[in-house]
KEGUKOL-44369 format. One record per residue (C-alpha): x, y, z; residue in three letters; residue number from 1. Coordinates in steps of 0.001 Angstrom, whole numbers, plus 500000, padded with zeros to 6 digits. Each point is the difference from the previous one (the first is absolute). Example, Ala and Ser with C-alpha at 12.3 -4.5 7.8 and 13.67 -1.06 7.14 Angstrom:
BEGIN
u  v  w  code  pos
512300  495500  507800  ALA  1;
501370  503440  499340  SER  2;
# end
This chain:
BEGIN
u  v  w  code  pos
499915  500035  500157  MET  1;
501623  503339  498581  HIS  2;
499267  503302  502605  ILE  3;
498968  503261  498194  LYS  4;
502678  502680  501592  TRP  5;
497926  503059  498973  ASN  6;
499631  503010  502338  TRP  7;
496468  498528  502175  GLY  8;
502291  496794  500949  THR  9;
502984  501915  501109  LYS  10;
497821  502364  502057  ILE  11;
498431  497310  501762  PHE  12;
503256  498128  500744  LEU  13;
501379  503311  501533  ALA  14;
496899  500546  501758  TYR  15;
499997  496093  501401  THR  16;
503459  500381  500913  VAL  17;
499617  503384  501983  PHE  18;
497161  498886  502086  VAL  19;
501817  496509  500721  GLY  20;
502899  502226  500932  GLY  21;
497604  502425  502302  MET  22;
498234  496745  501661  LEU  23;
503868  498708  500534  PHE  24;
500715  503235  501693  LEU  25;
497213  500067  502034  VAL  26;
500826  496226  501139  TYR  27;
503252  501365  501179  LEU  28;
498921  502860  501798  CYS  29;
497317  497996  502020  THR  30;
502840  497298  501138  GLN  31;
502187  503011  501370  GLN  32;
500480  499971  503624  HIS  33;
500657  503210  501763  PHE  34;
500039  501263  504133  ASP  35;
499244  503314  501089  LEU  36;
502697  501712  501837  VAL  37;
497905  500218  502752  ARG  38;
495917  499020  500495  SER  39;
499512  503109  502219  ASP  40;
502260  502395  497916  TYR  41;
497041  502814  500680  TYR  42;
500698  500059  503592  GLU  43;
503771  499366  499875  ALA  44;
499901  503564  497756  GLU  45;
498172  501895  502266  ILE  46;
502845  498446  502973  ALA  47;
502556  500835  497707  TYR  48;
500818  502740  501731  GLN  49;
501018  498244  503200  LYS  50;
502287  497868  498014  GLN  51;
501751  503103  498966  MET  52;
500309  501369  503697  THR  53;
501369  496810  500896  SER  54;
502795  499719  497404  SER  55;
501066  503709  501168  GLU  56;
500423  498575  503705  ASN  57;
501909  497403  498522  THR  58;
502188  502378  497630  LEU  59;
500631  502408  503309  ALA  60;
501393  496917  501855  LEU  61;
503224  500252  497997  GLY  62;
500571  496200  499346  ALA  63;
497568  498000  498265  LEU  64;
499108  495814  500556  PRO  65;
502171  498072  498242  THR  66;
499314  497096  498176  ILE  67;
502374  497235  499581  VAL  68;
499968  496947  497577  ASP  69;
502429  497240  501552  ASP  70;
498595  497403  497279  GLY  71;
497793  498168  502317  GLU  72;
498113  502411  501596  THR  73;
499765  503744  499791  ILE  74;
500412  502203  503009  ALA  75;
498067  502916  500772  ILE  76;
501944  502055  503033  LYS  77;
498715  503365  501155  LEU  78;
502142  502863  500754  PRO  79;
502064  499949  503574  ALA  80;
498239  501355  503204  GLY  81;
496166  499807  498823  MET  82;
497752  498552  502956  ALA  83;
497005  498687  497280  ILE  84;
496711  498901  501388  SER  85;
499352  498088  497312  ASN  86;
500609  499866  496112  GLY  87;
499386  498027  496765  GLU  88;
501980  499059  496675  ALA  89;
497551  499685  497110  PHE  90;
501452  497927  497072  PHE  91;
498160  501457  497187  TYR  92;
500234  497914  496740  LYS  93;
498637  502766  497248  PRO  94;
499255  497001  497443  ASP  95;
497991  497489  502559  ASN  96;
498054  500734  502785  ALA  97;
500059  496725  501146  ASP  98;
503739  499779  500788  LEU  99;
499782  503528  502405  ASP  100;
500775  499198  503596  LYS  101;
500345  501987  503267  ARG  102;
502542  499170  502588  PHE  103;
499695  501650  503773  ALA  104;
503347  501867  501258  MET  105;
501419  500607  503013  ASP  106;
502634  502714  501440  ALA  107;
502258  497182  497914  ASN  108;
498521  500215  496923  GLY  109;
498921  496926  498140  VAL  110;
501770  496915  497986  SER  111;
498209  498500  497188  VAL  112;
500364  497041  498497  SER  113;
500404  499856  495966  LYS  114;
498007  496697  500116  SER  115;
497018  502082  501271  ALA  116;
500067  502442  497528  LEU  117;
499519  499156  496116  GLY  118;
502823  500906  497521  ARG  119;
500049  503710  498081  GLY  120;
499931  503216  500869  ALA  121;
498381  501899  503251  TYR  122;
499568  502978  501462  THR  123;
500433  499751  503655  VAL  124;
497894  502296  502372  LYS  125;
501024  500624  503416  ILE  126;
497982  501669  502682  THR  127;
500699  500531  503793  TRP  128;
499089  501898  502925  TYR  129;
502156  501609  502111  SER  130;
499604  502541  502977  ASN  131;
496501  500490  498569  GLY  132;
501269  500838  496403  LYS  133;
499371  498099  497195  GLU  134;
502838  499215  497398  PHE  135;
499682  498468  496638  TYR  136;
502883  498781  497288  HIS  137;
499662  498290  496764  GLU  138;
502440  498382  497937  GLU  139;
500349  497664  497088  LYS  140;
501759  496378  500474  VAL  141;
500199  497521  497420  PHE  142;
499728  496144  501226  VAL  143;
501546  497292  498267  ASN  144;
# end
């Protein structure tokens, strides 16, 4: 059988390929996984000024917390002489909310085993309270 390739057949084939391609792209879009940075982003935006004040308090100390990767663990040490009442280290993984982790801190800081974390880039958000003031520091780390 011989197909006659006139202009009508070519337009029909072009339209069919276009529609098939669009349907394929729609399918790919529906299979895409994404996480919001925060599910309560509106409330977090309102409280952002508090975080800015906490960051300013940290900068006023003159010494920042240190994050040390010794191969097996990630150790977070607070500036010397801090009498903290409580604190938290939040390991935020931007590409997978299921791997976000929170760890309580004391005056010695915290040591986190890498096996408790997934591989990849994290933003470590450190919050602690001392003498009635809140302090905040953020740093990027890579776990391999």
